[in-house]
C-alpha positions as CSV (number, residue, x, y, z in Angstrom):
1,X,15.2,-114.1,-63.6
2,X,17.4,-116.5,-65.1
3,X,19.0,-115.4,-68.2
4,X,17.9,-115.2,-72.1
5,X,17.7,-115.3,-75.7
6,X,15.4,-113.2,-75.9
7,X,16.4,-109.5,-76.6
8,X,19.1,-111.2,-78.8
9,X,16.4,-113.0,-81.3
10,X,14.7,-110.1,-81.7
11,X,17.7,-108.0,-82.9
12,X,18.2,-111.7,-85.5
13,X,14.6,-111.5,-86.2
14,X,15.7,-107.7,-87.2
15,X,17.7,-108.7,-89.8
16,X,20.8,-109.2,-87.5
17,X,23.1,-112.2,-88.4
18,X,26.0,-111.8,-85.3
19,X,24.9,-109.4,-81.9
20,X,28.0,-108.7,-79.4
21,X,26.8,-108.8,-75.6
22,X,28.8,-105.9,-73.9
23,X,29.7,-105.2,-69.8
24,X,32.3,-102.8,-68.4
25,X,34.1,-103.9,-65.1
26,X,36.0,-101.6,-63.5
27,X,34.5,-97.8,-64.0
28,X,33.9,-97.1,-60.2
29,X,37.7,-98.0,-59.6
30,X,41.0,-96.3,-57.7
31,X,43.0,-98.2,-59.5
32,X,43.7,-100.6,-62.8
33,X,42.7,-100.2,-66.0
34,X,38.5,-99.9,-66.9
35,X,37.6,-102.8,-69.1
36,X,34.8,-104.5,-71.5
37,X,33.9,-108.1,-72.4
38,X,32.1,-108.4,-75.1
39,X,30.8,-111.8,-76.5
40,X,29.1,-111.8,-80.2
41,X,26.9,-114.8,-80.8
42,X,24.7,-116.0,-83.5
43,X,21.2,-116.9,-83.7
44,X,21.1,-119.8,-81.2
45,X,19.4,-120.8,-78.3
46,X,22.2,-122.6,-75.8
47,X,24.6,-121.3,-73.6
48,X,26.7,-122.8,-70.9
49,X,24.3,-123.4,-67.8
50,X,24.4,-121.8,-64.7
51,X,25.1,-118.4,-66.4
52,X,24.5,-115.0,-64.8
53,X,25.5,-112.1,-64.0
54,X,29.4,-112.1,-62.6
55,X,28.6,-110.3,-60.1
56,X,25.8,-113.0,-58.7
57,X,28.5,-116.1,-58.9
58,X,31.3,-116.7,-56.2
59,X,34.9,-116.0,-57.2
60,X,34.7,-120.2,-58.0
61,X,31.8,-120.0,-60.0
62,X,32.9,-116.9,-62.0
63,X,36.3,-119.3,-63.0
64,X,34.7,-121.8,-63.5
65,X,31.8,-119.9,-66.1
66,X,35.0,-118.5,-67.4
67,X,36.6,-121.7,-68.7
68,X,33.0,-122.6,-69.8
69,X,32.5,-120.3,-71.8
70,X,36.2,-120.7,-74.0
71,X,34.7,-123.8,-74.3
72,X,30.7,-123.9,-74.5
73,X,30.5,-126.3,-77.5
74,X,27.0,-125.2,-78.4
75,X,25.7,-124.0,-81.4
76,X,26.8,-119.9,-82.7
77,X,27.1,-118.9,-78.5
78,X,30.2,-117.2,-77.9
79,X,31.1,-117.3,-81.4
80,X,34.7,-115.0,-80.3
81,X,34.6,-112.9,-76.9
82,X,37.2,-110.4,-76.3
83,X,37.8,-107.8,-73.7
84,X,39.7,-104.8,-73.9
85,X,41.3,-102.2,-71.4
86,X,42.1,-98.4,-71.0
87,X,44.9,-98.0,-68.5
88,X,44.7,-95.7,-65.8
89,X,46.6,-93.0,-67.7
90,X,44.5,-93.6,-70.8
91,X,41.6,-92.6,-68.5
92,X,43.2,-89.5,-67.0
93,X,43.7,-88.5,-70.2
94,X,40.1,-88.8,-72.1
95,X,37.9,-89.2,-68.8
96,X,35.8,-91.8,-67.6
97,X,33.8,-92.1,-71.0
98,X,35.7,-91.5,-73.7
99,X,38.6,-94.7,-71.6
100,X,35.4,-97.0,-71.6
101,X,34.7,-96.4,-75.9
102,X,38.5,-96.8,-76.3
103,X,38.3,-100.0,-74.1
104,X,34.8,-101.4,-76.0
105,X,37.3,-100.6,-79.6
106,X,39.7,-102.5,-78.2
107,X,37.1,-105.4,-77.8
108,X,35.4,-104.9,-80.8
109,X,38.3,-105.1,-83.0
110,X,39.8,-107.9,-82.5
111,X,36.3,-109.8,-82.4
112,X,37.2,-108.3,-85.8
113,X,40.1,-109.4,-86.7
114,X,39.2,-113.4,-86.1
115,X,37.1,-112.2,-88.8
116,X,33.9,-112.0,-87.3
117,X,31.5,-109.2,-88.0
118,X,29.2,-107.6,-85.5
119,X,26.3,-106.3,-86.8
120,X,24.4,-105.0,-83.4
121,X,25.2,-104.4,-79.3
122,X,23.3,-105.1,-77.0
123,X,24.6,-102.9,-74.2
124,X,24.1,-102.8,-70.6
125,X,23.3,-99.9,-68.9
126,X,20.9,-96.8,-69.9
127,X,24.0,-94.0,-71.7
128,X,26.0,-95.9,-74.2
129,X,29.2,-94.4,-73.5
130,X,30.1,-97.1,-77.2
131,X,28.7,-94.7,-79.3
132,X,31.1,-92.2,-80.3
133,X,30.1,-88.6,-80.6
134,X,29.7,-86.7,-83.7
135,X,33.9,-85.1,-84.7
136,X,34.2,-81.4,-84.9
137,X,37.7,-79.5,-85.9
138,X,38.7,-79.7,-82.7
139,X,38.4,-83.9,-81.0
140,X,41.5,-86.0,-81.3
141,X,39.6,-89.1,-79.7
142,X,42.3,-91.6,-78.9
143,X,44.4,-93.1,-81.5
144,X,43.3,-96.9,-80.9
145,X,39.6,-96.3,-81.8
146,X,40.1,-95.1,-85.1
147,X,38.8,-97.1,-87.8
148,X,37.3,-99.6,-85.5
149,X,33.3,-99.3,-87.1
150,X,30.4,-99.3,-84.3
151,X,27.7,-101.0,-84.7
152,X,23.6,-100.2,-83.6
153,X,23.5,-100.1,-80.1
154,X,20.9,-101.1,-77.6
155,X,21.1,-100.2,-74.5
156,X,19.6,-102.6,-72.0
157,X,19.5,-101.7,-68.5
158,X,20.0,-104.7,-66.2
159,X,21.3,-106.3,-69.0
160,X,24.4,-108.2,-67.7
161,X,21.2,-110.5,-65.4
162,X,18.5,-110.1,-68.4
163,X,19.8,-110.9,-71.3
164,X,23.2,-114.1,-72.2
165,X,25.1,-112.3,-74.0
166,X,25.7,-109.6,-72.0
167,X,26.2,-112.0,-68.8
168,X,29.2,-113.6,-70.3
169,X,30.9,-110.2,-71.8
170,X,30.6,-109.7,-67.5
171,X,31.7,-112.7,-66.7
172,X,35.4,-112.3,-69.1
173,X,36.0,-108.6,-68.0
174,X,36.3,-109.4,-64.2
175,X,38.0,-112.3,-64.6
176,X,40.7,-111.1,-66.7
177,X,40.8,-107.3,-64.9
178,X,40.8,-109.9,-61.3
179,X,44.0,-111.5,-62.6
180,X,45.5,-107.9,-63.6
181,X,44.7,-106.7,-59.9
182,X,46.3,-109.6,-58.6
183,X,49.4,-109.9,-60.5
184,X,49.7,-106.3,-59.5
185,X,49.1,-106.9,-56.0
186,X,52.6,-108.6,-56.1
187,X,54.5,-105.3,-56.6
188,X,52.1,-103.2,-54.6
189,X,51.4,-105.1,-51.5
190,X,49.9,-102.6,-49.7
191,X,46.8,-101.4,-51.3
192,X,45.5,-105.0,-51.0
193,X,44.6,-104.7,-54.5
194,X,44.4,-109.0,-54.1
195,X,41.2,-108.6,-52.2
196,X,39.4,-105.1,-53.2
197,X,41.0,-104.7,-56.7
198,X,41.1,-101.6,-56.5
199,X,38.4,-100.0,-55.6
200,X,38.0,-97.9,-53.3
201,X,38.2,-100.4,-49.4
202,X,38.9,-98.5,-46.1
203,X,42.7,-100.3,-46.0
204,X,43.2,-99.3,-49.5
205,X,42.1,-95.7,-49.0
206,X,44.4,-95.3,-45.9
207,X,46.9,-97.3,-48.1
208,X,47.0,-94.3,-50.5
209,X,46.4,-91.6,-47.6
210,X,49.8,-93.0,-46.3
211,X,51.4,-94.3,-49.4
212,X,50.1,-91.4,-51.7
213,X,49.2,-92.8,-55.3
214,X,51.0,-95.6,-57.8
215,X,51.2,-95.5,-61.3
216,X,48.0,-97.9,-61.7
217,X,46.1,-95.3,-59.8
218,X,43.8,-93.1,-61.5
219,X,45.6,-89.9,-60.5
220,X,42.3,-87.2,-61.8
221,X,40.4,-88.6,-59.4
222,X,39.3,-87.3,-55.8
223,X,41.9,-89.3,-54.3
224,X,42.6,-89.9,-50.4
225,X,45.1,-87.4,-49.2
C-alpha cells in the first residue's frame, strides 16, 4: 500500500496547522547513535514520487529520495526537516528510551529554531517514547531535552509505510545515520560498519569478540565477549 496524507489530513482537519511525521533509526544497533528524523508538513496533497518506508527502498533509491525531499517544491510538504542524534555514551547513561526522546527533541528543536511551530506529531510504532514521563523530584532528565515542547503525539503502527510525513522522516534519518557509520568505518574498519551500520551482523559480532568494543559501541548492552 502506498503512503498517503490521510492521517496528516485528519490532524489538519482537527485544527493543527503543522504536523510532524517522526521515525527512528538505529534503535537495535550495537554501535553508533540512535537517530530520529522529523518531517514537518502543512496542509498539502503531494509528496515526492516513490516515497516509501526507508527499509523498502534500495540504497540508490533512498539516496535519490533524500535529495528529492530536500528539493521538493510541493506546497506544504517538507516545510521543515531535521535529524537528531543521541550518542552511544548517552544511550549508556540514560537508556535507549530516554536517548530516543533526546534525539527526537533535538530534531524538534532544530525545526523550532527554523521558525516552524509543530502542532501535532505522528509517531511510528505503538509506544510513545517521545512524550516525557511525569517528572518527579528525583528525576534529572538529559539537559539537552529541557525547554523543548512536545506536541500531542498520535501513534501509527507501521506508520513509516502508511504516512508520507513519517516515511520522509525515516528516509532522512536512515541516510544521515548510515553516513555517520560509513565515516566511522574509516577509523574502525575491522567492524565492517560500512556494510552493517553498527547492527549485529555475524562479522561484527566476531570482531567485537576478537578486538573488544570501541568508544562507539553501546557498552551497557550485552555485547559478545
